[in-house]
N, C-alpha and C positions, 0 to 999 in steps of 0.2 A: 538528449533523453530518447531512449528506445520506445518503439511503439507500445510494448507491454508496460513499461515504466510509466508512459503518458497515460494509458488505459486506467492503471491503478490510481494514479493522481485523479483523473477526471472522475472516476467513480467513487473515491471517498470524497472528493469536493463537492459532488451532486448530493452528498448525503452528510453535510456537516454536523459533527456531534455524535453521530450514529456509530456504535461500534460493530465491526464486522471481524469475525474469525478469519483465520489464514485460510481455512478451507471454503469459507464463503467466498473471500476475495478470489481465490483460485477457481473456483467454479465460475464465477461471474466472468473473468477475463480469459481463461484458457478454456473453459466450457466442461460440461459434464463428462465428455468422452476423452478428455486429456489423459496421457499415460504418465504424466510427471507426478511431481509430490509437493504438497502444499508448502514445504519447507523453501521452496523456491520463493514464495512471497516475501519471506524474511530477508532474503539476499536482495530482492528488488526494493524493498523498503529502505534497506541500508544504503543502497546507491541513490535513491530518491533524496533521502535525507542528505546525503554528501553533496549532491547537486544544489540543493536548496541552500545548504550552509555556505556554498560559495557565493550565492547571490544575497542572502540576507542571514548573515551570521548570528544575529541576536534574536531571531524569531524561529520558532518550531512550528511546522505545518501539520506533520503526522505524529500523533501520540500513541505510544504503546500503552494499552490497558492490560496490565499484567495477568495472565491466566486466561483471558478473553481474546484479544486481537488488537485492532488498530482503529483509530478514528482520526478524522480531519478536523483541526481546531479552527 
């Protein structure tokens, strides 16, 4: 897991059940001054899910809340 992926997991896991938008996650992990796009979060979440799927295929750790963002289960 990359350091950014780990930071996302850590951030979400420290706030279980709380929903965060992509922009919220992006600002917390990359900072307010970052020049990227919050769509990066979507790609990182996709990779995080794939890595967790390898370890625990029957359990989901990150849930998408459509139209809102992501939360840790």
